[in-house]
LORO-820332 format. One record per residue: residue in one letter; x, z, y of N, C-alpha, C in turn. Coordinates in steps of 0.2 Angstrom, whole numbers, plus 5000, padded with zeros to 4 digits. Layout:
<recs>
AXZYXZYXZY
...
</recs>
This chain:
<recs>
X503650894964503350904958503150834955
X503350814949503250754946502650764941
X502150714942501550714938501550644934
X501550654927501450594923500750594919
X500650554915500050544911499850614907
X500450644904500250704900500050764904
X500250764911500050824915499450814919
X499250744920498850734926498150764925
X497850754919497150784919497150854920
X497650894917497650964918497750984926
X498050934929498250954936497650934941
X497150894939496650874943496250934947
X496050984944495651034948496151064953
X496751074952497151104957497251054963
X497350994961497450944966496850934971
X496250934968495650934971495550994976
X495751054974495751114978496251104984
X496851074983497351074988497051024993
X496850964991496550914996496050935000
X495550974997494950995001495151045006
X495651085005495951135010496451115014
X496651045014497151015018496951005025
X497451005030497350975037497450905037
X497950875033498050805033498550795027
X498550725025498950705019499550655021
X500150675019500650625020500650575014
X500750515015500750465009501350415009
X501650405003502150345003502050314996
X502150254995502050214989502650174988
X502950174982503450124979503150074975
X503450014976503149954972503649914968
X503449874963503849834959504149774963
X503849764968504149704973503749714979
X504049674984503649674991503349614993
X503749554993503549494995503749444990
X503249404987503449344983503849294987
X504249254983504649204986504249144987
X503749144992503349084993503649024997
X503348974997503648915000503648935008
X504048895012504148915019503448915023
X502948875022502348875026501948945024
X502048975018501749035016502149095018
X502749095021503049155023502849175029
X502849245030502549275036503049255042
X502749255048503149235054502849265060
X503149265065502949295072502349245075
X502349185072501749145074501049165071
X501049205066500449225062499949265066
X499349245066498849285069498749345063
X498449395065498349455060498049425053
X497549385054497149355049497549315044
X498049275047498449235044499049275040
X499249325043499749375040499449405034
X498749425035498449455029498349415023
X498149355024498049305019498749295015
X499249285019499949275016500149335012
X500049395015500249455011499849475005
X499249455006498749465000499049434994
X499349384994499549354988500149394984
X500549424988501149464986500849534983
X500349554986500049624984499649614977
X499349554976499049534969499549524964
X500249504966500749494961501149554959
X501249604963501649664961501149724960
X501449774958501049834957501349894959
X501049954959501250014961501650054955
X502250074957502550114951502550194953
X502550214959502550284961502150294967
X501750344967501350364974501650434975
X501850444981501950514984501450544988
X501250604987500750634992501050704994
X500950715000501150785003500550815006
X500350865004499750895006499950955011
X499750945017499950995023499351035024
X499451105024498851145026499151205030
X498751215036499051265040498851335037
X499251385038499251455035498751485039
X498251515036497651555040497951615044
X497751615050498051665055498651645058
X499051585056499651565059499551495060
X499251465065499051395066499751355067
X500251385068500851345069501351335063
X501051365057501451365051501051325046
X501351285043501051235038501451245031
X501051235026501351235019501251165016
X501751135013501751065010501851065003
X501251045000501351034992501450954991
X502050944988502250874988502250854980
X501950794979501950774972502050704971
X502450684966502550614964502150594958
X501750544958501350524953501650454951
X501850454944502050394941501450354938
X501350294940500750254938500950194934
X500450174929500550114925499850094924
X499750024925499049994924498750014918
X498050024918497650044911497749974907
X497849994900497749934895497249964890
X496649934890496149954886495649894885
X495549874878495149824877495349754880
X494949724884495149664887495549674894
X495549734896495949744902496749754900
X497049704902497849704901498149664907
X498349704912498549674919499249644918
X499349594922499949564923500249574930
X500949594930501249604936501949584936
X502249574942502949554942503449604945
X504049594943504649634946505049594950
X505249614956505649584960506349614960
X506849574958507549604957507849644962
X507749624968507949664974507649734974
X506949734973506649804973506849844968
X506949814962507149854956507849884957
X508349844960508949874962508949924967
X508549914972508449964978508250034975
X507750034971507450094968507950124963
X508250084959508750104955509350144958
X509550114964510050144968509950214970
X509250234971509050294973508750334968
X508950314961508850364956508150354953
X507750304954507050304952507050304944
X506650344941506550344934506050294931
X506350234929505950184926505650204919
X505950254916505650274909504950314911
X504950354916504350384917503750334920
X503950284923503450234925503250194919
X503650174915503450134909503150174904
X503350234902503150274896502650324898
X502650354904502250414906501850394912
X501750334914501350314920500650334919
X500350364924499550374924499150314924
X498650304920498250234921497850234927
X497650174929497250174935496850104934
X496350094938495950034938495550034945
X495349974947494849974953494149974950
X493649964955492949974953492749914949
X492949854950492749804946492949804939
X493649824938493849834931493549894928
X493349944932492950004929492249984926
X491949934930491249914928491349874921
X491849834920491949794914492149844908
X492549894909492749944904492149984902
X491750004907491250054906490750014902
X490549954903490049914899490349904892
X490949894891491249884884491249954880
X491450004883491450074880490750094878
X490250094883489650124882489150074877
X489350014877488949964872489349964865
X489949984865490349984859490549914858
X490549874863490749804862491449794865
X491949824862492649824864493149814858
X493749794859494249784854494949794857
X495349814853496049824855496449754855
X496649734861496949674862497649674863
X497949724865498649724866499049724859
X499549684858499949674852500249744850
X500549774855500849844854500349894852
X499749894855499249944853499049934846
X498949864845498749844838499149874833
X499849864834500349894829500249964828
X500250004834500250074834499550094830
X499050064832498350084829498350074821
X498650014819498750004812499150054808
X499650074811500050124808499650194807
X499250214813498850274812498350264807
X497950204807497450194802497650194795
X498250164794498550164787498750244785
X499050274790499150344788498550394786
X498050384790497450424789497150394783
X497150334781496750304775497150334769
X497850334769498150364763498050434762
X497950474768497750544767497050554765
X496650514767495950514765495850514757
X496250464754496150454747496350514743
X496750564745496850624742496550684745
X496250684751495950734754495250754751
X495150824751494450844750494050854756
X493350854755492950864761493150934764
X493250934771493450994774494151004776
X494550954772495250954774495350924781
X495950934784496150904790496850894790
X497050844795497750824796497850824804
X498450824806498650814813499050754814
X498850714819499250664822499550684828
X500250704827500550734833500750694839
X500950714844501250684850500750624852
X500150634852499650584855499250624860
X499250604866498950634871498650594877
X498350614881498050584887497550524885
X497650464888497150414887497250384880
X497850384877498050354871497650394865
X497550464866497250504861496450484861
X496150464867495450444866495350374863
X495850334864495850264861495950274854
X496350314852496550324844495850354841
X495550404844494950424841494350374841
X494350334846493850284847493850234841
X494550214839494650164834494550204827
X494750264826494650294820493950314818
X493550334823492850344822492450284820
X492650224823492350164822492550134815
X493150144813493350114807493250154801
X493150224801493150264795492550314796
X491950304792491350334792491350404790
X491850424786491950494783492450544786
X492550524792493050574796492750594803
X492950644805492850674812493450684816
X493550674822494150684826494050734832
X494550774833494550824839495250814842
X495250824849495850824853496050894854
X496650914852496950984853497550974857
X497851034859498451024863499050994859
X499051004853499650984849499550914846
X498950884847498850814845498150804843
X497950754839497350734837497150764830
X496650804829496450824822495950774819
X496150764813495650714809495450764803
X494750764802494450804797494050764793
X494050774786493650734781492950774781
X492450734782491750764782491350714778
X490750744776490250694773489850654778
X489550604776489150564780488650594784
X488250644780487750684783488050734789
X488650764787488950804792489150764798
X489350704797489650654802489050644807
X488450624804487850614808487650674812
X487650734809487550794813487950804819
X488650794818489150804823488950754829
X488850694827488750634832488150654836
X487650684834487050694837486950764840
X487250814838487150884840487850914844
X488350884842489050914845489050904852
X489450954855489650934863490050884863
X490350864857490850804857490450744854
X489850744855489450684852489650624856
X489450564853489750504855489650484862
X489050494865488950474871489350514876
X489350574875489750624879490550604879
X490750584873491450574871491650504874
X491150454874491350394877491450404885
X491050444888491150464895491850494896
X492050534892492750564893493250514892
X493150464887493650404886493650364893
X493050354896493050314902493450354908
X493350424908493650464913494350464912
X494650464906495350464905495650394906
X495250344905495450274906495550264914
X495150294918495150284925495750314928
X495950374925496650404927496650414934
X497150394938497250404945496750384949
X496350334947495750314951495250374952
X495250424948494750484949495050524955
X495650524955495950564961495850524967
X495950464967495850424973495150434976
X494650434971493950444974493950514977
X494250564974494250624978494550624985
X495150584985495450574992494950544997
X494650494995494150454999493550505001
X493250544996492750594998492950645003
X493550665002493850725006493850705014
X494050635015494050605022494550645026
X495150665023495650695027496050645031
X496350655037496850615040497350595035
X497550525035498050505031498650475035
X499250505034499850495038500350455034
X500650395036501150355033501650335038
X502150295035502650265040502650195038
X502550145042502450075041502050065035
X501450085036500950095030500550035028
X500649985031500149925030500149905023
X500749895020500749875013500449935008
X500549995010500250045006499450035006
X499150025012498450015012498249955009
X498549905009498349845005498349854997
X498849894995498949904988498349964986
X498250004990497650054989497050024988
X496849974992496249934992496249894985
X496749854984496849814978496749854971
X497149904971497249934964496749984963
X496450024968495950074966495250064969
X495150024974494550004977494249944974
X494349884977494149824975494749774976
X494649714972495149664974495149644981
X495749634984495749614992495249554993
X494849564998494349505000494749455003
X494449395004494749335008494749355015
X494149385017494049405024494449455027
X494849445032495249495035494849555038
X494249535041493849585044493549625039
X493349595034493049635028493549695026
X494149665025494749715023494749775028
X494849755034494849815039494249865039
X493649835038493049875038493149925032
X493349895026493349935020493849995021
X494449975023494950025024494650085029
X494350065034494150115039493550155036
X493150125031492650165028492950215023
X493550195020493850235015494250295018
X494650275023495050325027494950315034
X494450355037494250345044494850365049
X495250405047495850425052496550415049
X496850365051497450345049497950355055
X498550375053499150385058499750355055
X500050305059500650275056501250295061
X501650335058502150365062502650315065
X502750255062503150205064502850175071
X502150165071501850145077501950195083
X501850255081501950315086502650315089
X503150325085503750335087504050265090
X503850205088504050145091503850145099
X503250175100502950165107503350215111
X503550275109503750335113504550345113
X504850315108505550325107506050315113
X505950255116506350245122506250285128
X505650305129505450355134505850415133
X505950435127506250505126506950505126
X507250445127507950435127508350455120
X507950445115508250465108508650405106
X509150415102509550355100509150315095
X509350255094508950205090509050225083
X508550215079508550235072508250175068
X508450175061508250115057507850145051
X507750205050507450235044507050295046
X506550305041506150365042506550435041
X507050435037507550485036507850505043
X508150445046508450455053508050485058
X507450465058506950485062506750555062
X506750585055506650655054507250695056
X507850665055508450705057508450715064
X508350665068508350675076507850725078
X507250715075506650765078506850835076
X507250845071507450915069508150935072
X508450895076509050915079508950935086
X509550955089509550985096509350935101
X509250865099509050815104508350825106
X507950855101507250865102507150935106
X506950925113506850985117506351035114
X505951015109505451065106505651085099
X506251075097506451095091506251165089
X506451215093506351285091505651305092
X505251275096504551295097504051255093
X504251205089503851165085503551205079
X503151165076502851195070503351215064
X503151265060503651285055503251255048
X503751225044503451195038503751225032
X503351245028503651285022503451245016
X503951235011503851195005503451245000
X502951224997502551264992503051274986
X502851334982503251344976503151284971
X503651264967503651204962503751144966
X503851144973503951084977504551104981
X505051144979505551174983506251124982
X506151074978506751034977506951004984
X506550994989506650954995506951005000
X506951074999507151115004507851105007
X508351095002509051085004509351015003
X508950974998509250914996508850854998
X509150805000508750745002508650694996
X508050664996507950614990507550554994
X507950514998507650465001507350414996
X506850384998506450334994506150364987
X506150424987505750454982505050464985
X504550444982503850434986503650504989
X503650554985503450624987503850644993
X504550634993504950654998504850615005
X504750555004504550515010503850535013
X503450545008502750575010502850635014
X503250685012503350745016503650725023
X504150685023504450665029503950635034
X503450595032502950565036502550625039
X502350675035501950735038502350775043
X503050785041503450825046503550785052
X503650725052503750685058503150685062
X502550675059501950675062501850745066
X501950805063501850865067502350875072
X503050855071503550865077503350815083
X503150755081503050705087502450735090
X501850755087501250775090501450835095
X501850885092502050945096502450925102
X502850875102503250845107502850815113
X502350775110501850745115501450795119
X501250845115500850905118501250935123
X501850945122502350985127502450935133
X502450875132502550825138501850825142
X501350825139500650825142500650885147
X500850945145500751005148501251015154
X501850985153502350995158502551065159
X502551085165502751155166502251205164
X501651185163501151235161501251255154
X501151315153501251345146500851305141
X501151285136500751255130500351305127
X499751285126499251325122499451335115
X499251385111499351395104499251325101
X499751295098499651235095499251235088
X498851195087498451185081498351115079
X498051105073498051035071497550995075
X496951025077496450985081496850965088
X497251005091497550985097498050935096
X498450935090498850885088498550815087
X497950815084497550755083497350725090
X497150775095496850755101497450715105
X498050745105498550715109498850645106
X498650635099498850575096498250525096
X497750545099497150495099497250425101
X497650405105497850335107498150295101
X498450335096498750305091498350305084
X497850335084497450345078497150275076
X497250255069497050195066497450135069
X497950145072498450085074499050085069
X499050035065499550025060500049975062
X500649985061501249945063501149885058
X501349825061501349755058502049725058
X502349715053503049685053502949605053
X503249575058503349505058502649465058
X502349475064501649445065501549435073
X501049395074500949385081500749435086
X500549495082500349555086500749615083
X500949665086501349715084501049765079
X500349775080499949825076499249795075
X498949825070498249815068497849875070
X497249865073496749915075496249915069
X496249975065495749975060495050005062
X494950025068494350045071494050005076
X494249945077494049895082494449835082
X494249795088494649725088495449735089
X495849695086496549695087496749685095
X497249715097497549705103497849645104
X497849615110498149545111498949555111
X499249505109499949505108500349525114
X500949565113501349575119502049555117
X502049505113502749475111503049435117
X503649415117503949375122503649305122
X503649265127503349205127503649155122
X503249105120503449055115503949005119
X504448985116504948935119504848875115
X504948815119504948745116505648715116
X505848695110506548655110506348585109
X506648545114506648475113507348445111
X507348405106507948385103508048315105
X508748295107508948225108509548215104
X509548155101510048125098510248165092
X509748195088509848235082509348215077
X509448155074508848125070508748165063
X508148175061508048205055508148285055
X508148315061508348385061507748425058
X507948475054507448515051507348585054
X506848625052506748695055507348735053
X507548725047508148775045508748755049
X508848695050509448675055509348705062
X508748705064508648735071508748815071
X508548845065508648915064509348935064
X509748895061510548905060510848895067
X510648845071510948835077510848895082
X510348935081510248995086510449065083
X510549065076510649125073511149175075
X511749135078512249175080512149215087
X511649185090511549215097510949265096
X510449245092509849285091509449255086
X508949295083508549265078507849245080
X507649185079507049155081506649135075
X505949145075505549105070505449035073
X505448985068505448915071504848885067
X504548845071503948805069503948735072
X503948685068503948615070503348595074
X503448565080502848545084502748475083
X503248435085503248355084503848335080
X504048275080504648255077505248275080
X505248285086505848305090505748375094
X505148405093505048465096504948525091
X505148585093505048645089504848705093
X504448745091504248805094504748865092
X504948905096505448965095505049025097
X505049075093504749145095505149195092
X505349245096505649305094505249365097
X505449425094505049485096505449525101
X505949495104506349535109506449495115
X506249525121506249485127506949465129
X507449505128508049485130508349425127
X508149415120508349365116508049295120
X507449295121507149245125507549225131
X507649275135508049265142508749235140
X509049265135509749245134509749165132
X509349145127509349075125509149025131
X508649045135508549005141509148995145
X509449055146510049045150510649005147
X510749025141511348995137511248915136
X510648895135510548825134510248785140
X510348815146510148775152510648715153
X510448655154510848605155511248575148
X511048595143511348575136511148505135
X511648465133511548385133511048365128
X510948405122510548375117509948425115
X510048485117509548535116509248565122
X508648545124508348575130507848625128
X507948685131507448745129507048765135
X506448775135506048795141505448835138
X505048865143504448895141503948845139
X503548865133503048825131502348835135
X502148785137501448785140500948745136
X500448775134499948745130499648675132
X499448685139499148625142499648565143
X500248585143500748535144501048505138
X501148545133501548525127501148515121
X500548545120500148535114500048465112
X500248445106500048375104499348355104
X498948405103498148395103497948385110
X498248425115498048405122498248345124
X498948325122499248265124498748205121
X498548215115498148165112497548155115
X497248215117496548205120496648175127
X497148195131497248155137497348085137
X497748065131497847995130497247955129
X496847985125496147955123495747955129
X495748005133495348005139495547955144
X496247945144496547895148496347825146
X496347815140496147745137495447735138
X494947785137494247775138494147765146
X494447805150494347795157494547725159
X495147695157495447635159494947575157
X494647585150494147535148493547535152
X493347595154492747605158492847575164
X493447585167493547555174493547475173
X493847445168493947375167493247345166
X492847385162492147355161491747355167
X491847415171491447415177491647355182
X492347345183492547295187492347225185
X492347215178492147145175491347135176
X491047195175490347185175490047185182
X490447195188490147185194489947115196
X489347115199489147045201489547015207
X489746945206490146915211489746895217
X490046905223489646885229489546805230
</recs>
């Protein structure tokens, strides 16, 4: 089910009911870009500590925006704990433009091409996107609306508002008191903004929002005063409605936070960064503060990428490269619990995914996340019990068996493979760092070193000294392969990096200590009394 700005407010009560009755939520987000083309020192690498990775990625999150959020709400059927119904929704989003609030964001060509290849509807994103804002933006807009200290800043909105005011002014010249006119095809947040402008500009009209548009009625000044002070549509109440409409998807985000339901994603780190930045608060500079905020917002996170990466090899499943392939294998005969696992039914109005695949459509991927979560949990439950009959599966049992993976979110290209949102991060289990010592290759750069090894395997490269480079890969066999291949090489010597032996800081300290010791010894010898 696709939800845009026109349908969103009417859908909110049903969405709230679904979320409150859910066992868990599947989530997927599509963006206008992933990573900005930063200079080499600012690019993420396997050398990065989690805090360094966070600060680098934070810049990209601030540059791009969300174009679509997919949510799949999974609820077990009463009396049938192994059956789940999934309500899957696509929400097209577009940043709120109101008064001084006029967000800037970038598009990345590769991301646009990628989404376009999979049929993403950019018209719905640009024309029908649901507005949203974070808490800081909301405070600014709320103050402007409630104090009346606001103005239309967008050139496009100014032109549209001018046309509307001209049309209503021409009508007013000929209208009698009590006459009314309709401004058609104005809905959602735009309707509130138009009414706000008209009421402020014209003292002898009153406006009302109806299904078919905005109604403008000519009234006397006395009647206008009466309506402003006694109507259920009086100004203070109406300004609150305007703010509610301007907040848009952020209203639903707060519902999700209050519901405290388990949130399931796949490689969901970027999703969490954008949720924080776009709906909660601007991302803090402190990595630890970010972790704490996310944990308070969503106390139970499950990343299916982290879970399957950990258990896939043990299960002897073939290697996969996408969420869709993961889902297909778990629903194939390769899965020994395929026929005994949970049954998932698509809700009415969400049945487009029953027979047809829609990869990289956010709601479809959110559904796949939830489906993979249930099937992996059932598989682990079956393994735990072995030959003992598996108890009647239920969602609490699934959560129990996945307890070691809760709040562990996969991290791409960093010094650690995952982030722990409910405690300290785990130490790195990456292969050891290698050190490359270069002879007879003057002026060699990091890029040249990278190209030297790229046919054999891929390393992240970092310069240590003028003639030494650190090499790091996330595959142990690549590290072993390079050590073997370059043993005895005439110009490139590769060995294991030892901090106490190779660190320039330690070498400098040892040299200083050596000089100090030498001078102390000389001073001692020179200062000794002669017999």
